[in-house]
C-alpha positions as CSV (number, residue, x, y, z in Angstrom):
1,M,103.4,72.9,192.8
2,T,100.7,75.1,193.9
3,A,100.8,73.4,196.8
4,L,104.0,73.8,198.1
5,V,103.5,77.2,197.2
6,G,100.9,78.0,199.3
7,L,102.2,75.7,201.7
8,V,105.6,77.9,201.8
9,A,103.8,80.8,201.9
10,G,101.4,79.9,204.3
11,A,104.2,78.5,206.8
12,L,105.8,81.9,206.3
13,W,103.1,84.1,206.5
14,A,102.0,82.4,210.2
15,M,105.4,83.2,211.6
16,L,106.1,86.8,210.1
17,P,105.0,87.7,213.5
18,A,107.8,85.6,215.1
19,Y,110.4,86.7,212.7
20,V,110.5,89.9,213.2
21,P,110.3,90.9,216.6
22,N,113.8,89.8,217.7
23,N,115.1,91.9,214.7
24,A,113.2,95.1,216.7
25,A,115.1,94.6,219.7
26,V,118.5,94.6,217.9
27,L,117.6,97.9,216.2
28,A,115.4,99.3,219.1
29,G,117.6,97.8,221.5
30,G,119.8,100.1,224.9
31,G,119.0,100.4,228.3
32,A,118.6,98.3,231.3
33,P,119.2,94.7,230.6
34,I,116.5,92.5,232.0
35,D,118.9,90.9,234.4
36,G,120.2,93.8,236.0
37,G,123.7,92.6,236.2
38,R,123.3,89.6,238.3
39,T,125.6,87.2,237.7
40,W,125.4,83.4,238.9
41,D,128.1,81.4,239.1
42,G,130.2,83.6,238.0
43,R,129.0,84.6,234.6
44,R,125.9,86.8,233.7
45,V,122.7,85.8,234.1
46,L,121.6,87.0,230.8
47,G,123.8,89.9,229.4
48,D,123.8,93.6,228.1
49,G,121.5,92.2,225.0
50,K,118.5,91.3,226.6
51,T,117.2,94.7,227.9
52,W,113.9,95.6,229.1
53,R,113.7,98.0,226.3
54,G,114.2,95.4,223.6
55,T,111.6,92.9,224.7
56,A,108.7,95.2,224.9
57,V,109.8,97.0,221.0
58,G,110.2,93.9,220.1
59,T,106.9,92.3,221.4
60,L,105.0,95.1,219.7
61,V,106.4,95.7,216.7
62,G,105.3,91.4,217.0
63,V,101.3,92.1,217.1
64,A,101.8,94.9,215.1
65,L,102.9,93.1,212.9
66,A,100.3,90.6,212.9
67,F,97.8,93.1,212.8
68,A,98.7,94.9,209.8
69,L,98.5,91.5,208.3
70,N,95.1,90.9,209.5
71,A,93.8,93.7,207.2
72,V,95.3,92.6,204.2
73,A,96.1,88.6,204.9
74,G,92.5,88.3,202.2
75,A,94.4,90.4,199.4
76,A,97.6,89.5,199.4
77,G,96.9,85.3,199.9
78,A,94.0,86.2,196.3
79,A,97.3,87.7,194.5
80,V,99.3,84.8,195.0
81,G,96.3,81.8,194.7
82,V,96.2,81.0,199.1
83,D,94.6,81.5,202.2
84,L,96.4,83.2,204.6
85,P,95.6,82.8,208.0
86,G,94.8,85.4,209.9
87,F,95.4,86.1,214.1
88,P,93.4,86.3,216.3
89,P,95.0,89.1,219.5
90,L,96.6,86.0,221.8
91,A,98.0,84.2,219.2
92,A,99.8,87.7,217.4
93,L,101.1,87.7,221.8
94,G,101.8,84.5,221.7
95,L,104.3,84.3,218.9
96,A,105.6,87.5,219.4
97,L,106.3,87.8,222.6
98,G,107.2,84.0,222.7
99,A,110.1,84.5,219.9
100,M,111.3,86.9,222.4
101,L,110.7,84.7,225.6
102,G,112.7,82.1,223.5
103,D,115.8,83.9,222.2
104,I,116.0,85.0,226.7
105,G,116.0,81.3,227.1
106,A,118.4,80.8,224.6
107,S,120.7,83.5,226.3
108,F,119.9,82.2,229.5
109,L,121.5,78.7,227.7
110,K,124.3,80.7,226.6
111,R,125.3,82.0,229.5
112,R,125.5,78.8,231.5
113,S,127.3,76.3,228.5
114,G,130.1,79.4,228.9
115,R,129.7,80.8,225.6
116,E,129.7,85.0,225.8
117,R,127.0,86.8,224.8
118,G,127.5,87.2,220.8
119,A,129.2,83.8,220.4
120,S,127.9,81.2,218.5
121,F,125.5,78.6,219.1
122,P,124.4,76.0,216.4
123,G,121.2,75.1,216.2
124,L,120.2,77.1,219.2
125,D,121.1,80.6,217.7
126,Q,118.0,79.7,214.8
127,L,115.4,77.9,215.9
128,D,115.0,78.7,220.3
129,F,112.3,81.6,219.4
130,V,110.9,79.3,217.0
131,V,110.4,77.2,220.2
132,G,109.5,80.1,222.4
133,A,107.0,81.5,219.9
134,L,104.9,78.3,219.0
135,G,104.6,77.0,222.8
136,L,103.3,80.5,224.7
137,A,100.7,80.6,221.0
138,L,99.7,76.6,221.8
139,V,99.4,78.1,225.6
140,L,97.6,81.4,225.3
141,S,96.0,80.3,221.3
142,P,95.9,76.5,221.2
143,A,93.0,76.7,218.7
144,W,94.8,78.5,216.1
145,T,98.1,77.5,217.1
146,L,97.4,73.4,216.0
147,E,95.1,74.5,213.0
148,T,97.6,77.0,211.4
149,F,100.5,75.3,212.5
150,T,100.1,71.4,210.9
151,L,102.7,68.8,211.3
152,E,103.6,70.2,206.8
153,R,103.7,73.7,207.7
154,L,106.1,73.0,211.2
155,A,108.7,70.9,208.5
156,V,108.6,74.0,206.6
157,V,109.3,76.4,209.6
158,L,112.1,74.8,210.5
159,V,113.7,74.2,207.0
160,A,113.6,77.9,206.4
161,T,113.7,79.3,209.5
162,P,117.8,78.5,210.2
163,L,118.0,80.2,206.2
164,L,115.9,83.4,206.9
165,H,118.4,83.5,210.3
166,V,121.9,83.4,208.5
167,V,120.9,85.8,205.8
168,T,119.1,88.6,207.8
169,N,121.5,87.9,210.7
170,V,124.6,88.6,207.6
171,I,122.2,91.8,206.7
172,A,122.1,92.9,210.4
173,Y,125.8,92.9,210.5
174,L,126.9,94.5,207.0
175,I,124.6,97.0,207.9
176,G,126.2,97.7,211.4
177,A,123.1,96.3,213.7
178,K,125.3,93.5,214.8
179,N,128.9,93.3,216.1
180,E,128.0,89.3,214.4
181,P,127.3,87.8,211.9
182,W,125.3,84.8,213.1
């Protein structure tokens, strides 16, 4: 049981800098859309929901969170009896910016498939930012990413993330930060 707790705690801890950026972007959103209002095949490239300000704030919040986690990793790990990973600067940037880029990529795919802003796209909605975060972290900090995200931790991330995604989106909807609960 202790090993399972350590596995789950380590996986979720390692993903926190990727879990937070999109939520921060929603709260700080608004401003100029990344696509500048451009269309492709009669549809917006990304839509008004993907803004420069949201992307910048989301990335900065994710990186700042990684640095804050570094400061408390030892004490937090000791409190629960697990070894929690730290975040080198490039890994922190990869997780945070990658999460934002994964979400932007999903918006592009949604528009190309004819889905409007806010429309549900099961699977993609829950894991787009994970793919982006892990992909960019792997590019920017390959050794850290491969050491930190073992197959077991990846399995935890792939199971836990959709559940966390649903819960956080429902909360954001209930407090009025999102127009839809997905």
